N, C-alpha and C positions, 0 to 999 in steps of 0.2 A: 372759377365761375364768375361771371361778370355781375356786379351788383351796383351799377351806377348808371346815371342817365347820360345820354350823349350831350356833347357841348351844344349842339344845335338846339336840342330840346330844352336845355337849361336856359339858353339865352332867349329863346322865343317865349318861354314861360315867364322868365323873370321880367320881361318887358310888359307884362300885363298890369303891373302896379301892385298896390297893397293887397293884403289878404281879403278874400271875398268869401261870401257864404254861398252854398249851393243853391241854384235856382231850379224850378221845376223843368223837367225835360219835355220835349215835344211829343214823342211817340206815345200811343196808349200803352198802358201797363199790360204785359203778358201775364199768364197765370203764374203765380208765385212758385218758384222752384226750390225754396229753402226747406231744410229739414226741420225737425223738432226744435223748439226753443229751449230745450233742456241742455244746459251747459255740460258737455261730456267730461270736462275736467273737474267738475264740482264733486267733492268728497273722495277724490282719487289722488294717488301719488304718481307723478310722472316717473316712469321706469328709469332707473339708473343703470346704464349700460356697463356691465363689468369689463367688457373688452376695452372700452375707453378708459375706465378707471385703472386698468392694468398699465396702460401707457403712461399714466401719471406717476407710477412708482419711481421712475428715474428722477422725476421732478422733486418728489418727496426726498429722495436720497440726496439730491443736490443741495437742498436747503439744510438738511441735517449735517452734511459735511461742512457747510458754512456756519454751523452752529446757529442757524436762523430758525429757532423753534417756533416762532410766531407764524411764519409763512409755511413751515412744514405742517403746522396744524391746519392752516387754511387749505392746503392740498388735500388733506384727509377729508375735509368737509366737501370739497369739490368732487372728490371721488364718489361720494354718496349722493350727489346731486343728479336729478333726472336730466337726460338729454336724448335727442333723437338719434335713431340709427339710420344711416344712409344706405340705401340699396341702389347701386349705380351701374350695375351690369348684370348679365345673365348668370355669370358665375357667382355674383354676389347675392343671389337669392337665398343662399344658405344663411346669410345674416339674419333673415327673418326667423328661420328655424332656431337659431341660437338665442335670439331675443325672446322668442316664445318660451323656450325651456327655462331660461333664466327668470323671466317674469313670473312664470308659474311657480317656480321654486320660492321666489320672494313673496308672492301672494300667500302661499301656504305657510311660509315661515313666520310672517308678520301678521297675517290676517287682514292686511290692508289692501284694498282693491287697487290694482295697478292700471294705468293707462299707458300703453306702449306707443311712443312716438316714432313714426317711420317717415322717411323721405323717399318718394318714388321719383327717380332722376335718371332717365336713360333715353330720352327722346333722340331720334335720328337728327343729325346736324346740330347737336346740343351746343349751347354757348356760342351762338352764331356771330356775335359782335366782338368777342374778345379772344376766345379759343383757349384760355388757360385751363378749362375743364372739358375740352372736347371729348366726346364719348366714343363708344365702340361701334355705333350704328350710323350708316349713311343712307339718306333717302335715294341716292343713286344706285345703291346696292341692295335693294329690296328691304331697306331698313324699317319702313313702317309696318310691313307684314311681320317681320321678325319681332319688332317691338310688341305688337299685339299678341302674337301667338306664343312667343318664347319668353316674354318678360312680364307683360301685364297679366295674362291669364294665369300663369303659375303663381304670381304674386297674390292675386285675388283668391286663388284656391287655398293658399296657406292661411290666409286670414279667415276665410270661411270655416276652416277646420278648427279654429281656435275660438270657439264661441264663449269660452269661459274668461276671455280677456277682452278689454276695450282697447281699440286702436284709434290713434289720430294720425292721419296720413296727409303730408304736405305733397302736393302734386307739382312737379317740374318747376323748381325755382328759376326765375328770370325769364322763362320762355315767353310768356304773354307780355311782359314788360318790353321785350324786343319788338313784339308785334305792334305795340302802341307808338314807340318812338324811333325805332331803327329800321323802318322800311326803306330808308335811303341806302342802307347797306345791302348790296346785292345778295349776299349769301343769306341774310336774314329774310329778305323779300321772298327768296325761293323756299326758305325753310318754314315760314309761318303757316302755310296751309297744312303742312305735315304736323306742326305743333298743335294746331287746332284740332285736327282729326285724332291725333294721338291722345291728347288730354281728354277729349270727349269720350273716347273709347275707354280710357281709364276710369272716368267717372261712371260710365254705365256698368263697367265690370265690377266696381267696388260698392255696389248698392247693397250693403250688408248692415244688419242691425247693430253689429258691434264695431262699426267703422264710422268715424267722423272725418269727412273729407274737407280739406282746406286747399283751395286753388291759390297758388302763389300770386301775390299782388305787388311784387317788387318792394319798394320802400318809399317813404315820403319824399326823399330827395330826388326820386326818379319820376314817379307817377303822381306825386302829390301837388304839383304846381296847378294853379287854377285852370289853365288851358288843358292840362292832361287828365284831370279828374273825370270829366264826362267821357272822354275817349277811352279811358281804362274801363269804366263801367260798361260801355258799349261792347268792348272786346270780350269781357267776361260773359256778357249776355249772349254774344255770338257763339261762344264755345258751349254754353249750356243749351242753346238752341240746337246745335249739332248733336249734342248728347241725347236730345229728346226727339231727334228725327227718327220716326218709327218708335215702336214701343220697346221698353226693356223687357226682360224675360217675365217679369211680374205683371206687365201691362200698365205699370204706373210710371209717372214722370221720374226721371233721374233727379236726385237732389244732392246738394252739398250742404255742409254745415256753414261754411263761410270761407275766409281768406287768411292767408299767412302773410306777414310783412316782415321786412328787415332781415330776411334769411341770409346769413353769411355777411351781413353788413354791420355797421358800427353805430347806428343812430341811437340816441337815448330814447327811452320810453317816454319820459316827460322831462321837460326843462323848467328850471326856475332860477331866479336870480341868486338864490341862496345855495343851491346844491349843484346845478349843472346849467350855467348860463347859456343862452343861445349863441351859436356861432354866427359871425357876420353874414355868411353866405345864405343863411336861412331867412334873411330880412323880409323878402317879398313873398314868401311862401305861406299859405294857410296851413301847411303840413310840416311845421318846423320841428316837430318831434313825432314819434310814431303814434302816440295817443291822439294827437291832433290830426294825423293822417287818417286814422280810423274814423274820426268824427267828420273830417272833410269829405271822405269818399262815401260814407254811409248814405247820405240823402240821394246820391246818384244811383247807388245800388238799389235802394228801396224803390225808387221811381221806376226802375226796370224790373221789379219783381224779384230781385236777388236778395239773399240773406245778408244782413249787415252784422256779421259776427267775425271776430278776428282773433288770431293768436299772434303774438309779437315776439320775435327772437331777440333775446337779450343775452345770448351766450357771450358776446363781446361788445363792449361799448367804448368808443373813442373818448379820451379825455378832452375837455374843452381846449381848443386851440391846436389839437393834433392835426387837423386838416385845413388846408387853405380853401378847399372847395369840396362839394359833395361828391364830385367825380373821383375822388381818391378813395379807392375801395379795396386795395390789395395790401394785406399785412400792415394795416395802419398802426403807427406808433406815435405816442403811447396810447395803450388801451388796457382795459381790465375786464374781468368777468363781470357781467351785469347782474341785475337783481335776480335772486333765486326764483325758480319757477313757482308761480302761484296763481290761484284763481280767486283770491280774496279781493272783493271789491273795495275794501278799505285801502288796499294798495293800488288797485287798478284805477279806481275813480273814473271809470268809463264803462257804462253798461253795454257798449258795443263790443268790448274786449272780453273774450272768454278766459284768456290766461296769458301771462308772461311765461315764455318757455325758453329753453336752450336748444335751438335746432342745430346750429353749427357747433361741432365739438371743438372747444378751444384747444389749440395746440396743433391743429392740422393746418398746414400752409394754404394760403389762397392761390399760390402760384409763384413762379420765379419772377416776382415783381414786388414793388413797394420798398423792399429792404435788400441791401446787398447780402448775397449769400442765401437768400430765401430758397427753399427747395420747391420741387414741383407741387402742383395742387394736390392736396390730400396727404402729402408726406409730413411726418412729424417734425416740428420746428421747436426744439427743446428750449432755446433761449427765449423764444417768443412766449411760450406758455408760462415761463417763470415771470415774465413781465405781467401777464394777465393775472397771476396770483398776487403779485405785489400791489397791483392797482385794483384789486377786486372790490366790488360794491360792499357797503357795510353789512348788507343782509347776508352776504356770504361769510363774512368774518365773525358775525354774531354768534 
């Protein structure tokens, strides 16, 4: 999956000069389409996927064999950490059933309310600008109808039948980022109308009280440049407008909770001189970390009547100096597990952010790129996950 801006977009945005603040937008405000202001993550534990935890058993054994007890202990903590479950194909819909069963068991066992993180990721012509995560559907082969009828509808039905659980759903990582910056790529230009209609359909289909929807907003190094911020907000508003063309089954406007950022990327949540200094390539961006991206994008969203709530993926974070430019997105080295999932504002320090989460399961390859010998996207990358453990954030090791 591609999680970086095009070089053209980066250069044009970088040329705007120093950091700027958001200015009022011209068009009148449409009716607000945001959902309740109640943070769905508050008071809940992000569901820890036992299937992902099982994959880490070999990582644990590897550290034990090296007599590295400290990192073996970190693996055990990581295995208990909440992460999102990716649903990326029609056959993969069974992942939802497995997650529901496991979350119910955990909720009964501990008495702690669970929030199940899911990713909905199967648009036709997916990953139009990179192709490392090209999916099973093509718009040329009736892909949009199949997506709606055989993927989104059963997806929604499964969540509707699990009213005892709360869900947070990330919708189609990277897709609308491509709509903002990569229309010069022919395949993307052809795919974007399908992206818009498909995501709008998913939004309408998932209007459920136990579901919080987060439309993916790429990351600060992609859409966070001063020139791209208003374009991103306009694109999101376009999709919500499509979702509200005609009434939903309830006769009410379709709503979303907010937006997800940094999914499958490596940007830090917050930078500071003492803990994680800014990399040089962020110099001219108002969105030099993901917290600042949320703050930079929020005024543009609010002006268009969109909800300015965010979840930020910190499943993996690049160490300072790991990248020469933001465009490096594939199996970045060195990197480590980021801050553990939390909705605590003492940690977040940003009222626009609902939670730090782990969306990308650490250990799954980004694709056959970035590092020699890297396996295909989604395949297990044993040596890489050992690096993530060794470089894990202090909150993981605590």
